[in-house]
N, C-alpha and C positions, 0 to 999 in steps of 0.2 A: 124230292130227296130220297135216295135210295138207302131203306131201312131194313134190308133184306137180311142184315147180321143180327138184327134184334129178335131175340126169341121170347115167345110168351111164356108166361109162368103158369103153372097148374093152379087150379082152384085152391087147394089146401094151402099151398105156399102163399097165395095171395091173400087169403083170409087171415093167415097167421102175421103177414106182413103190414097189415092195415088194421091192426087192433086200435081201436079209438084211444088217444091219448099217450101212445107208446112212444110217438115220435113227434117233433114239432111239425105242422102241416104247413104249406104255404111255400114249400122249397124243395128242390130235388135232394133226396136221401140216399147215401150209399148204405144198403143193409147188410151186404155180405160179398166175399170174395172166395173162390173155389180155385184152388190151384192144383192141376193136374200135370204129370209129366209132358204131355203135347201141347195142351192150351190152358189158358186160365181165363175164368168168366167173374163177372162182377153182377150183382143183382141191385138194381135201383127202385125206389118209389118216388113217382112224380107227384107234384102237389095236388094234383087231383085224386091221388090214391091209387093210381095204376101202378104195376110192377112190370118190369121187363129186366132179361139178361143181355149183357153185352160182353165183347171180348176185343182185345187191342185191334184198333183199326175201324171198327164199328162205327157206323153214323147215326147219330141220334137226333131227334129234335132239338137237344140240349147242346151239341156240339159233337165232334169226332174223338173217340177214344185214342188219345196219344200216347198213353203210357197207363200200364197196369201190373201192381206189384202186390205181394202179401197183405199190405196195410192200405193201400190207397189207389185210387183212380185219378187221371188227369184227363179233363176234356178241354179240347180247344177248338178255334174256328170260328166261335160267334164273336168275341172280342179279345179278351186275353185269357191265357189258359186258366182253368178253375181246378182246384185239387180237391178231391173228397176223400176223407179219411173214415176209416172204421170207428164207432163209437167203442170206447170203453176198455 
């Protein structure tokens, strides 16, 4: 699987995103979305506590990013599309 579009997260962001008991563990979590004039990106945390950035079209171990807007991301390709929405 080509995951070249996945960008690593700097250590300070990763530490803040993996604070114990902040979010439920055991499933993929959408942590944030950044909207820019030329591109938009989303930050996810895996069930293992790893964090990574994606953009529309990125292929991840959890599926391909088929849609990304200011409040949600849709991953598809594994079975049926799954929508992730920002908390709060």
